[in-house]
N, C-alpha and C positions, 0 to 999 in steps of 0.2 A: 504495502499500500504504499503511496507518495508519501513525503512526508511535507506538515501542511506550513507555507514561508513563514517562519519569522515576522514580512513586512505585510503580511495581512493584519488587519486592523489596524496598523502604527500610526505614529504620529512622529515623522520626523523631521530633522533635518537637515541639511544639505549643506558645506559651507563649498564657497567657488564656485556656486549653481547655475551657471549664467551658460555656461559652455563644457566643449569638451564630455570626460569624465562628470563629473559634477551635474552638468545638463542629463546626463543618460544615468545618472541614480534617479535624476526625479521620473521622468520618463519610468523607468523602470521598475522601479518603488511603484505608481500611478498605476501600471501592468497589472502587479502584485497584490494589491489588493490595500495598498497606503490609502489610509481613514483620508491623511493629512499631509501634506509633505512644507515643509515651510524651507524655503531656498532663498538662503545666504549669499547675500550679492553685495560687491564694496560699490557701483555704483547703480542705484536703481533707475536712473532718468535714463540714462541707457540701453534698456531694456525695449528689444520689439516685439514683442508678443512667444514669446521661446515656452508662453507656459501655457499656454492657450489653448482649454480644453481640460487640462489636469488641477487634480485637487491639492495646485497651489497653491499656499502666500508668502510673498518677497518679502524677506524680514533684512532691511540693512544694515551690514555685519562686514565689519574688518578685523580679522583675527588678528591683528597684530595690539587694537587698539583696545585695552580691558574696558573702556568707558561704555565699547560701544557693545562687547564682549555678554559684560551686566545688562545693557538693556536690551539683549535677545533674549538672556537667560529669562527675564522678565516679563518678554512679552509670550515664552512658548514655554507654561508651566506645563505642558500638557509635555511635553517630547519624552519619548521610552527606546530612541534609534537614532542617535546621533553619527554621523556619516561626515570626519576629518578630511576633504577636499582639496580644499584651495592650498595652489601652492604658486611655488617662484622657483625659473630658473631662467640663471643671467646668461647662461651661457662665457663669462671668461674662466679663465685661467687661477686655482686658489694664490699659488704663491708669484708667478711670472703675471701682474694682471695692472692695468691702468686703472682698474678700480676697489681699491682695496676694501670700499663699501659696500659691493656686491657679500661679499660670505657673510655679512653681518644681520644683513636686510636678509638671505636664505634663510640661515639659520631663526628669525625673525618669523617667518612665515610659517616653516615646514615640521619648525619643530617650538618653537614658542610660542605658534600661533592652537599648534596643537594641543601643548599644554596649558593653554589660555580655557581654550574651549572646554578641556575636559574637566578643570577646576571648576567652572560655571556649573557647567552639568551634570556633575557628580552626584549632589546632591538631589535633583530632577530625576535622573537617574532610577534614583535609589527609590526614591517615594514613588515611583510609577512601574512597582514591580523588578526594578534591577535593568530593567534595557537593555541594550546592544551599544557596542561604542566601534565603528567600522572608522579604521587607519587607512588611509591610500597611499601607499607608502611604492618602494621605486626597487627592483633590481643594483640596482644605483649607492642604492643602503643597505645592500645585504653582503655587498663586498666593497673595498674601491675602487672607487671607478674615476681615475687622474683626468679623462676628455669631460668629466662633469662637474668638478671644481668643486666651489663651498656647499653644491646641491646635496652630493655624493654624504660629506660627512652630519648634519642638516636630513636627509629621510635619515641615517645610519641611529644617530640621537633619536629619533622617533618611533623607529622599532624596537629599541631599547623602552621607551617609556612606550609602547604600547605592554609589556609585559608587567613592568613594573606597574602599571595600570590596572591590569589583570588580576595580579595579587592584594592591591592595595583595597580593591572595589569588592576581591570575591566574596566580601561578606555580608555585603547589601545583593548578592545574585546577580553582580553588571557580567557579562557578556563581555570580549574584548577582539578584535580578530586583525590580524594587520594586514591587510593587500600585495606583493610585491608584485608590483606591474613594469612588464617591459616594453618594448614600443610600440606604441597607439597612435593616431591621427588624428592628434588635437592640434592646438595653435603653439603649443608647448613642446613639440618635436616636429614644428617645420623644417629647421634644419637634417633630421635624421634622416637618411638612403635608405632604402629596403624595403624592406613588412614591412608592414604596420598592424594595428588592430582595431577594428571597431571597435572606439568607447562601450556604445550598449554591451562587448561579447564582455567585454573583460568587464561591467559590471555583474552582470548574467553570473559571472563564473564568481565573485566576491559572494553576492547574496545566498549560491547556494554553498556557496563552501558556511558562508555565518548557522547554516539551517543546518549542518552538518556535526555544529560545533567546536568548528576546526579554531586552532588560535594564529596560525598564522599558515597561508596561501599563496602559489603563486598563481597569475592570474593566465597567465600566456604562456606561449611554446617557449618563446624571449626570456621568460624569467626563468621558466623549467629549465632550461639549454645551457642558460651563462651559470645560474647554480649551479647544476650537477659538471658542470667543468672546469666551475672554481675548486670546488671541492674534492674532484680529483687530484689536480695539481695547481696549487696556490701561487706558484711561482710562473712556470707557464704562460696561468692565465694574467699574470701582471704582465710580467714582458709582450703578453697578447697586447695590452692595455696600454704599454707607451708606447706599442706601434701603430698604435691605433691613436694614441693625443697627437703624435707628429702629425700622424695626416688628418689629425681635425681641424680646420678653422675657426681658432676661439680670437681671443682676445689673450694678445701674450708679453702685454706691455712693454714687448722694444719698438 
């Protein structure tokens, strides 16, 4: 007998909801029977009908602004499914860069943004029978990815945060899953060549894994393949990453 989806009847909040994986989450949660989806968007005035026909309510939200996060928590007390999806990739190197603040901005969004949201919504999830947290991470956070600059360590920090959150919130029954995502056809990956996955397929894989009660899941072929190759021979994989870095057009600071 098919396992019922945890999305059915849920009240979800998705950060970075206006495009890419975030928008796919809003649509797929609605398709799976979510009661309501709060769509967290930094600039609601730029929307152009993305949520038409969906049970979505737009919430102004910048995950790096603690006042905005607190306001969102106050406005959405019925949330029982939190999707931390908002992300930033500056496409600049970590050490040899002309933008030394880029790594800090990436850490603010990709790590502290997740932490801000988790801290603000943890009490609400606990009050709503525990609920669920879905952290949209990256294969670049599962092992060092030098061609991803400061994005890689920020996503790695968020992966550790996912595990720590799971332990800290276990007594209130909150389930936490980290999605390890490979190359996806989104604006953030516009510079990437080769195979890219449909965001909707990533979301389906992630929500299916949530239904199975998994803690960490690889959502696509690239994530599975890259993690397997790194596990087999980390040194060889790192050499390959170095070659890829040399072939990647980035801000080198030179």
